[in-house]
PAZAPA-4460 file (N, C-alpha, C; in steps of 0.05 Angstrom, whole numbers, plus 32768, in hexadecimal, padded with zeros to 4 digits):
% residues 220
    n_x    n_y    n_z   ca_x   ca_y   ca_z    c_x    c_y    c_z   seq   type   mol
   8393   8345   7BF0   8382   832D   7BF1   836E   832E   7C08     1      X     A
   8359   831D   7C06   8345   831C   7C1B   834E   830D   7C33     2      X     A
   833E   830F   7C49   8345   8302   7C63   832D   82F3   7C6D     3      X     A
   8332   82DB   7C76   831D   82CA   7C84   8326   82C6   7CA0     4      X     A
   8315   82CD   7CB4   831B   82C9   7CD0   8307   82B6   7CDC     5      X     A
   8311   82A1   7CEA   8301   828E   7CF9   82EA   8282   7CE9     6      X     A
   82F0   827A   7CD1   82DD   826E   7CBF   82E0   8250   7CBF     7      X     A
   82C9   8242   7CBA   82C9   8225   7CB7   82C3   821F   7C9A     8      X     A
   82D6   8210   7C8C   82D2   8208   7C71   82D0   81EA   7C70     9      X     A
   82B8   81DF   7C6B   82B2   81C3   7C6F   82A5   81B7   7C56    10      X     A
   82B0   81A1   7C4D   82A3   8190   7C37   829F   81A0   7C1E    11      X     A
   82B3   81AE   7C15   82B2   81BC   7BFB   82C3   81AD   7BE7    12      X     A
   82BE   81B3   7BCD   82CB   81A4   7BB7   82D4   81B7   7BA1    13      X     A
   82ED   81B2   7B98   82F8   81C2   7B81   830E   81B2   7B74    14      X     A
   8317   81BB   7B5D   832E   81AF   7B50   8348   81B7   7B5F    15      X     A
   834B   81D0   7B66   8361   81DA   7B76   8357   81E9   7B8E    16      X     A
   835F   81E1   7BA6   8356   81EE   7BBE   833A   81E7   7BC5    17      X     A
   8335   81CF   7BCF   831A   81C7   7BD6   830B   81D9   7BE8    18      X     A
   8319   81E3   7BFD   830C   81F5   7C10   8310   8212   7C07    19      X     A
   8329   8219   7C00   832F   8235   7BF9   8347   8236   7BE6    20      X     A
   8346   8249   7BD3   835D   824F   7BC2   8367   826B   7BCB    21      X     A
   837E   826B   7BD9   8388   8284   7BE5   83A0   828E   7BD5    22      X     A
   839A   82A0   7BC2   83AF   82AC   7BB2   83B3   82C9   7BBC    23      X     A
   83C2   82CC   7BD1   83C7   82E6   7BDD   83B5   82EC   7BF5    24      X     A
   83A1   82DC   7BFA   838F   82E1   7C11   839B   82D5   7C2A    25      X     A
   838C   82DA   7C41   8395   82D0   7C5B   837E   82C2   7C6A    26      X     A
   8384   82AB   7C76   8370   829D   7C87   837C   829D   7CA3    27      X     A
   836C   82A6   7CB7   8374   82A6   7CD3   8362   8295   7CE4    28      X     A
   836D   8281   7CF2   835E   8271   7D05   8346   8264   7CF8    29      X     A
   8349   8259   7CE0   8334   824B   7CD2   8336   822D   7CD5    30      X     A
   8320   821F   7CD2   831F   8202   7CD1   8317   81F8   7CB5    31      X     A
   8328   81E8   7CA9   8322   81DE   7C8E   8321   81BF   7C90    32      X     A
   8308   81B4   7C8C   8303   8198   7C92   82F3   818B   7C7C    33      X     A
   82FB   8172   7C74   82EC   8161   7C62   82E7   816E   7C46    34      X     A
   82FB   817E   7C3D   82FA   8189   7C22   8308   8177   7C0F    35      X     A
   8302   817A   7BF5   830E   8169   7BE1   8317   8179   7BC9    36      X     A
   832F   8174   7BBF   8339   817F   7BA6   833E   8168   7B92    37      X     A
   8333   816A   7B7A   8337   8155   7B67   8353   8156   7B5C    38      X     A
   8362   816C   7B60   837F   816D   7B58   8390   8173   7B71    39      X     A
   8391   818C   7B79   83A5   8194   7B8E   8399   81A6   7BA3    40      X     A
   83A3   81A2   7BBD   839A   81B3   7BD3   837E   81AC   7BDD    41      X     A
   837C   8195   7BEB   8362   818C   7BF4   8353   81A0   7C04    42      X     A
   8361   81AC   7C18   8355   81C2   7C27   835A   81DD   7C1B    43      X     A
   8374   81E2   7C14   837C   81FD   7C0B   8392   81FB   7BF6    44      X     A
   8390   820D   7BE2   83A5   8212   7BCF   83AF   822E   7BD5    45      X     A
   83C8   822F   7BDE   83D3   8248   7BEA   83EB   8251   7BD9    46      X     A
   83E9   8268   7BCC   83FE   8272   7BBB   83FE   8290   7BB9    47      X     A
   8412   829C   7BAC   8412   82B9   7BA7   8411   82CA   7BC1    48      X     A
   841D   82C0   7BD7   841C   82CE   7BF0   8404   82C7   7C01    49      X     A
   83F4   82B3   7BF9   83DE   82AA   7C0A   83E9   829E   7C24    50      X     A
   83DB   82A4   7C3A   83E5   829D   7C55   83CF   8291   7C66    51      X     A
   83D6   827B   7C73   83C4   826E   7C87   83D1   8270   7CA2    52      X     A
   83C3   827D   7CB5   83CD   8280   7CD0   83BB   8272   7CE4    53      X     A
   83C7   8261   7CF5   83B9   8253   7D0B   83A0   8244   7D02    54      X     A
   83A2   8237   7CEB   838C   8228   7CDF   838E   820B   7CE6    55      X     A
   8376   81FD   7CE7   8375   81E1   7CEB   836B   81D4   7CD1    56      X     A
   837B   81C1   7CC6   8375   81B6   7CAC   8375   8197   7CAF    57      X     A
   835C   818C   7CAC   835A   816F   7CB2   8346   8161   7CA0    58      X     A
   834D   8148   7C9A   833C   8135   7C8B   8335   813F   7C6E    59      X     A
   8348   814D   7C62   8344   8156   7C47   8352   8143   7C33    60      X     A
   8349   8143   7C1A   8353   8130   7C06   8359   813E   7BEC    61      X     A
   836F   8136   7BDF   8376   813F   7BC4   8382   8128   7BB4    62      X     A
   8384   812C   7B9A   838E   8117   7B88   83AC   8119   7B83    63      X     A
   83B5   8131   7B7C   83D1   8134   7B72   83E4   813F   7B87    64      X     A
   83DF   8157   7B91   83F1   8165   7BA3   83E3   8171   7BBB    65      X     A
   83EC   816B   7BD3   83E2   8177   7BEB   83C6   816F   7BF4    66      X     A
   83C5   8159   7C02   83AB   8151   7C0D   839E   8166   7C1F    67      X     A
   83AF   8173   7C2F   83A5   8189   7C40   83A9   81A3   7C31    68      X     A
   83C2   81AA   7C2B   83C8   81C4   7C1F   83DD   81C1   7C09    69      X     A
   83D9   81CF   7BF3   83ED   81D3   7BDF   83F8   81EF   7BE2    70      X     A
   8411   81F2   7BEB   841C   820B   7BF3   8435   8211   7BE2    71      X     A
   8433   8226   7BD1   844A   822D   7BC0   8449   824A   7BB7    72      X     A
   845E   8253   7BA9   845F   826D   7B9D   845A   8283   7BB2    73      X     A
   8467   8280   7BC9   8465   8295   7BDE   844F   828F   7BF2    74      X     A
   8441   8279   7BF1   842D   8272   7C05   843A   826B   7C1F    75      X     A
   842C   8271   7C35   8437   826D   7C50   8423   8262   7C63    76      X     A
   842B   824E   7C73   841B   8243   7C89   8429   8249   7CA3    77      X     A
   841C   8256   7CB6   8427   825C   7CD0   8416   8250   7CE6    78      X     A
   8422   8240   7CF8   8415   8235   7D10   83FB   8225   7D09    79      X     A
   83FC   8216   7CF4   83E5   8206   7CEB   83E7   81E9   7CF5    80      X     A
   83D0   81DD   7CF9   83CF   81C0   7CFF   83C2   81B2   7CE7    81      X     A
   83D1   819F   7CDC   83CA   8191   7CC3   83CA   8173   7CC8    82      X     A
   83B2   8167   7CC9   83B0   814B   7CD2   839B   813C   7CC2    83      X     A
   83A1   8122   7CBF   838E   810E   7CB3   8385   8116   7C97    84      X     A
   8396   8122   7C88   8390   8128   7C6C   839D   8113   7C5A    85      X     A
   8394   8110   7C41   83A0   80FC   7C30   83A0   8106   7C13    86      X     A
   83B3   80FC   7C04   83B5   8101   7BE7   83BF   80E8   7BDA    87      X     A
   83B7   80E3   7BC1   83C0   80CB   7BB3   83DE   80CD   7BAE    88      X     A
   83E8   80E4   7BA5   8404   80E5   7B9B   8417   80F3   7BAF    89      X     A
   8417   810E   7BB1   842D   811C   7BBE   8423   812F   7BD5    90      X     A
   842E   812A   7BED   8429   813C   7C03   840E   8138   7C11    91      X     A
   840C   8124   7C22   83F3   811F   7C2F   83E9   8136   7C3F    92      X     A
   83FA   8143   7C4F   83F2   815B   7C5E   83F6   8174   7C4E    93      X     A
   840E   8177   7C43   8415   8190   7C35   8427   8189   7C1D    94      X     A
   8422   8196   7C06   8435   8197   7BF0   8440   81B3   7BEF    95      X     A
   845A   81B6   7BF2   8467   81D0   7BF6   847D   81D4   7BE1    96      X     A
   847B   81EA   7BD1   848E   81EE   7BBB   8492   820B   7BB5    97      X     A
   84A7   8212   7BA6   84AB   822C   7B9A   84A7   8243   7BAE    98      X     A
   84B5   8241   7BC5   84B3   8257   7BD8   849E   8254   7BED    99      X     A
   848F   823E   7BED   847B   8239   7C02   8489   8235   7C1D   100      X     A
   847D   823E   7C32   848A   823D   7C4D   8477   8233   7C62   101      X     A
   8480   8222   7C74   8471   8218   7C8B   8481   821F   7CA4   102      X     A
   8474   822D   7CB6   8481   8235   7CCF   8471   822B   7CE7   103      X     A
   847E   821C   7CF9   8472   8213   7D12   8457   8205   7D0E   104      X     A
   8456   81F3   7CFB   843E   81E4   7CF5   8440   81C7   7D00   105      X     A
   8429   81BC   7D07   8428   81A0   7D0F   841B   8190   7CF9   106      X     A
   8429   817B   7CEF   8420   816C   7CD7   8420   814F   7CDF   107      X     A
   8407   8143   7CE2   8406   8128   7CED   83F0   8118   7CE1   108      X     A
   83F5   80FD   7CDF   83E1   80E9   7CD6   83D6   80EE   7CBB   109      X     A
   83E8   80F8   7CA9   83E0   80FC   7C8D   83EC   80E5   7C7C   110      X     A
   83E2   80E2   7C63   83EC   80CC   7C53   83ED   80D3   7C35   111      X     A
   8401   80C7   7C27   8405   80CC   7C0A   8417   80B6   7BFF   112      X     A
   8419   80B4   7BE5   842D   80A2   7BD9   8449   80AD   7BDF   113      X     A
   844D   80C7   7BDB   8467   80D4   7BE0   8464   80EC   7BF2   114      X     A
   8472   80EB   7C09   8470   8101   7C1C   8456   80FF   7C2C   115      X     A
   8455   80EC   7C3E   843C   80E8   7C4E   8434   8101   7C5D   116      X     A
   8447   810F   7C69   8441   8128   7C76   8444   813F   7C64   117      X     A
   845C   8142   7C57   8462   8158   7C46   8472   814F   7C2D   118      X     A
   846B   815A   7C16   847B   8157   7BFD   8485   8173   7BF6   119      X     A
   849F   8177   7BF6   84AA   8192   7BF4   84C0   8193   7BDF   120      X     A
   84BE   81A7   7BCD   84D3   81AD   7BBA   84D6   81CC   7BB9   121      X     A
   84EC   81D6   7BC3   84F1   81F2   7BC2   84E4   8202   7BD8   122      X     A
   84D6   81F5   7BEB   84C9   8202   7C01   84DA   8201   7C1A   123      X     A
   84CF   820B   7C31   84DD   820B   7C4A   84CB   8204   7C61   124      X     A
   84D5   81F3   7C73   84C6   81ED   7C8C   84D8   81F3   7CA4   125      X     A
   84CD   8201   7CB8   84DC   8208   7CCF   84CB   8204   7CE8   126      X     A
   84D7   81F8   7CFD   84CB   81F4   7D17   84B0   81E5   7D15   127      X     A
   84AF   81D1   7D03   8496   81C1   7CFF   8499   81A6   7D0D   128      X     A
   8483   819B   7D15   8481   8180   7D1F   8473   816E   7D0B   129      X     A
   8480   8159   7D02   8476   8148   7CEC   8476   812B   7CF7   130      X     A
   845D   8121   7CFD   845C   8107   7D0B   8445   80F6   7D01   131      X     A
   844A   80DB   7D02   8435   80C7   7CFD   8429   80C9   7CE1   132      X     A
   8439   80D1   7CCE   8430   80D2   7CB2   8439   80B9   7CA4   133      X     A
   842D   80B2   7C8D   8434   809A   7C7E   8435   809F   7C60   134      X     A
   844B   8094   7C54   844E   8094   7C37   844D   8077   7C2C   135      X     A
   843D   8073   7C18   843C   8059   7C0C   8456   8052   7BFE   136      X     A
   8465   8066   7BF4   847F   8062   7BE8   8495   806F   7BF8   137      X     A
   849A   8089   7BF5   84B2   8095   7C01   84AB   80AF   7C11   138      X     A
   84BB   80B3   7C26   84B8   80CC   7C36   84A0   80CB   7C48   139      X     A
   84A0   80BB   7C5C   848A   80B9   7C6E   8482   80D4   7C7B   140      X     A
   8496   80E1   7C86   8491   80FC   7C92   8494   8112   7C7D   141      X     A
   84AB   8112   7C6F   84B0   8128   7C5C   84BF   811C   7C43   142      X     A
   84B6   8124   7C2C   84C4   811E   7C13   84CE   8138   7C08   143      X     A
   84E8   813C   7C09   84F5   8154   7BFE   8500   814F   7BE3   144      X     A
   84F6   815C   7BCE   8501   815A   7BB3   8518   816D   7BB0   145      X     A
   851B   8178   7B99   8531   818A   7B92   852E   81A4   7BA1   146      X     A
   8541   81AB   7BB2   8541   81C5   7BC1   852E   81C4   7BD8   147      X     A
   8531   81D8   7BEA   8521   81DB   7C02   8531   81D8   7C1B   148      X     A
   8525   81E1   7C32   8532   81DF   7C4C   851F   81D5   7C61   149      X     A
   852A   81C6   7C74   851C   81BC   7C8B   852C   81C2   7CA3   150      X     A
   8522   81D3   7CB5   8532   81DE   7CCB   8523   81DC   7CE5   151      X     A
   8531   81D2   7CFA   8526   81D2   7D16   850B   81C4   7D17   152      X     A
   8509   81AD   7D09   84F0   819E   7D08   84F3   8184   7D18   153      X     A
   84DC   817A   7D21   84DB   8160   7D2E   84CB   814D   7D1D   154      X     A
   84D8   8136   7D15   84CC   8123   7D03   84CB   8108   7D11   155      X     A
   84B3   80FE   7D18   84B2   80E6   7D29   849A   80D4   7D22   156      X     A
   849E   80BA   7D24   8489   80A7   7D21   847C   80A5   7D05   157      X     A
   848B   80AD   7CF1   8481   80AB   7CD6   848A   8091   7CC9   158      X     A
   847B   8088   7CB4   8482   806F   7CA7   8481   8071   7C88   159      X     A
   8492   8062   7C7B   8492   8060   7C5E   8495   8043   7C56   160      X     A
   8486   803B   7C41   8487   801F   7C38   84A0   801A   7C28   161      X     A
   84AE   802F   7C1E   84C7   802B   7C0F   84DE   803A   7C1D   162      X     A
   84E2   8053   7C16   84FA   8062   7C1F   84F3   807A   7C30   163      X     A
   8504   8080   7C45   8502   8099   7C54   84EA   8099   7C66   164      X     A
   84EB   808B   7C7C   84D5   808B   7C8F   84CF   80A6   7C9A   165      X     A
   84E4   80B4   7CA3   84E1   80CF   7CAD   84E2   80E4   7C97   166      X     A
   84F8   80E2   7C87   84FB   80F6   7C71   850B   80E9   7C5A   167      X     A
   8504   80F1   7C42   8513   80EB   7C2A   851D   8105   7C1E   168      X     A
   8537   8108   7C1B   8543   8121   7C13   8554   811D   7BFA   169      X     A
   854D   812C   7BE5   855C   812B   7BCC   856D   8143   7BC9   170      X     A
   8579   8147   7BB1   858E   815B   7BAD   8585   8178   7BB4   171      X     A
   8599   8187   7BBD   8596   81A4   7BC3   8583   81A9   7BDA   172      X     A
   857F   8195   7BEB   856E   8198   7C03   857F   819C   7C1B   173      X     A
   8578   81B0   7C2C   8587   81B6   7C45   8576   81AF   7C5D   174      X     A
   8580   819E   7C6F   8572   8196   7C87   8583   819B   7C9F   175      X     A
   857A   81AB   7CB2   858C   81B1   7CC9   857C   81B3   7CE3   176      X     A
   8589   81AB   7CF9   857F   81AD   7D14   8564   81A0   7D18   177      X     A
   8561   8187   7D0D   8548   8179   7D10   854B   8160   7D22   178      X     A
   8535   8157   7D2E   8534   813F   7D3E   8523   812A   7D30   179      X     A
   852F   8113   7D2A   8523   80FE   7D1B   8522   80E5   7D2C   180      X     A
   8509   80DC   7D33   8508   80C4   7D45   84F0   80B3   7D3F   181      X     A
   84F3   8099   7D43   84DD   8086   7D42   84D0   8083   7D27   182      X     A
   84DE   8088   7D12   84D3   8085   7CF7   84DB   806A   7CEB   183      X     A
   84CB   8061   7CD8   84D0   8046   7CCC   84CD   8047   7CAE   184      X     A
   84E1   803A   7CA0   84DF   8036   7C83   84E2   8018   7C7E   185      X     A
   84D1   800C   7C6E   84D3   7FF0   7C69   84ED   7FE9   7C5A   186      X     A
   84F7   7FFB   7C4A   8510   7FF6   7C3B   8528   8005   7C46   187      X     A
   852C   801E   7C3C   8544   802D   7C43   853E   8047   7C51   188      X     A
   854F   804D   7C66   854E   8067   7C73   8536   806A   7C85   189      X     A
   8538   805D   7C9D   8522   8060   7CB0   851E   807D   7CB9   190      X     A
   8534   808A   7CC0   8532   80A7   7CC7   8533   80B8   7CAE   191      X     A
   8548   80B5   7C9E   854C   80C6   7C86   8558   80B6   7C70   192      X     A
   854D   80B9   7C58   8559   80B0   7C3F   8563   80C8   7C31   193      X     A
   857E   80C9   7C2C   858A   80E1   7C22   8599   80DC   7C08   194      X     A
   8592   80EA   7BF2   85A0   80E8   7BD9   85A6   8104   7BCF   195      X     A
   85BC   810F   7BD8   85C5   8129   7BCF   85BD   8140   7BE1   196      X     A
   85AC   813B   7BF6   85A5   814F   7C09   85BC   8153   7C1D   197      X     A
   85B9   8169   7C2D   85CD   8170   7C41   85C1   8170   7C5C   198      X     A
   85CC   8160   7C6F   85C2   815F   7C8A   85D6   816B   7C9D   199      X     A
   85CD   817C   7CB0   85DF   8188   7CC3   85D2   8188   7CDF   200      X     A
   85E1   817E   7CF2   85DA   817F   7D0F   85BE   8173   7D14   201      X     A
   85BA   815B   7D0B   85A1   814C   7D0F   85A5   8139   7D27   202      X     A
   858F   8132   7D34   858E   811D   7D48   857B   8107   7D3F   203      X     A
   8586   80EF   7D3C   8576   80D8   7D32   8577   80C2   7D46   204      X     A
   855F   80B8   7D4E   855E   80A2   7D61   8545   8091   7D5D   205      X     A
   8548   8077   7D62   8531   8064   7D62   8523   8061   7D47   206      X     A
   8532   8065   7D31   8526   8061   7D17   852C   8045   7D0D   207      X     A
   851C   803B   7CFA   851F   801F   7CF1   851C   801D   7CD3   208      X     A
   852C   800C   7CC6   852A   8007   7CA9   8538   7FED   7CA2   209      X     A
   8533   7FE3   7C8A   8542   7FCC   7C80   855F   7FD2   7C7D   210      X     A
   8566   7FEA   7C73   8581   7FF4   7C70   8582   8011   7C79   211      X     A
   8595   8017   7C8B   8598   8032   7C95   8582   803B   7CA7   212      X     A
   8583   8030   7CC0   856E   8036   7CD3   856B   8054   7CD8   213      X     A
   8582   8061   7CDD   8582   807E   7CE1   8582   808D   7CC7   214      X     A
   8597   8087   7CB6   859B   8096   7C9D   85A4   8082   7C87   215      X     A
   8599   8085   7C6F   85A3   8077   7C58   85AC   808C   7C44   216      X     A
   85C6   808D   7C3F   85D2   80A0   7C2D   85D8   8093   7C12   217      X     A
   85CE   809F   7BFD   85D1   8094   7BE2   85D8   80AA   7BCF   218      X     A
   85EC   80A3   7BBD   85F3   80B7   7BA8   85EE   80AB   7B8D   219      X     A
   85DC   80B7   7B7E   85D4   80AD   7B64   85E6   80B9   7B4E   220      X     A
***
């Protein structure tokens, strides 16, 4: 795949990947700003081994998946800053699925209906900071669907109008060694709303909700 180094991608428009469609290519130290996708990946659609390293992704917009980035099928984000992006439906900052991976990323001030910061199914997040994101419905910081892992992450100051201010975790999701603080859900699970997910060695403090300030556990 091709490589882009220190490029600025500004105010571009596409159906998938408003700024760039990276199917096996690599972006290093790039800035992706004010791009729009009418479907998915406002700034970038990253798959097939596509990789973003040390990129800044801000103020991008999408309709369906990933206001900032749609990352799946082997796509990887390393050391990226993802802020102030929005999507109507899933994953304000990032939509991550099918082997998509985020390592040591900062995800802040993004918004969506589901997964204000991240909407993840089958992907993995490690050593990420997820803060000040908002979901109109569920998963202010992170919405984890079926499968996926969240490890050694800090989730703070996120809000959801319904469930899971910090994180909403569904079946076959593994979450370990994370710090969850200062998140708010209007209904259930200020820190975490958990239905079938597995939590191990978490620290939860200062979270707020109508039911289950720290954790709301539910079995359907």
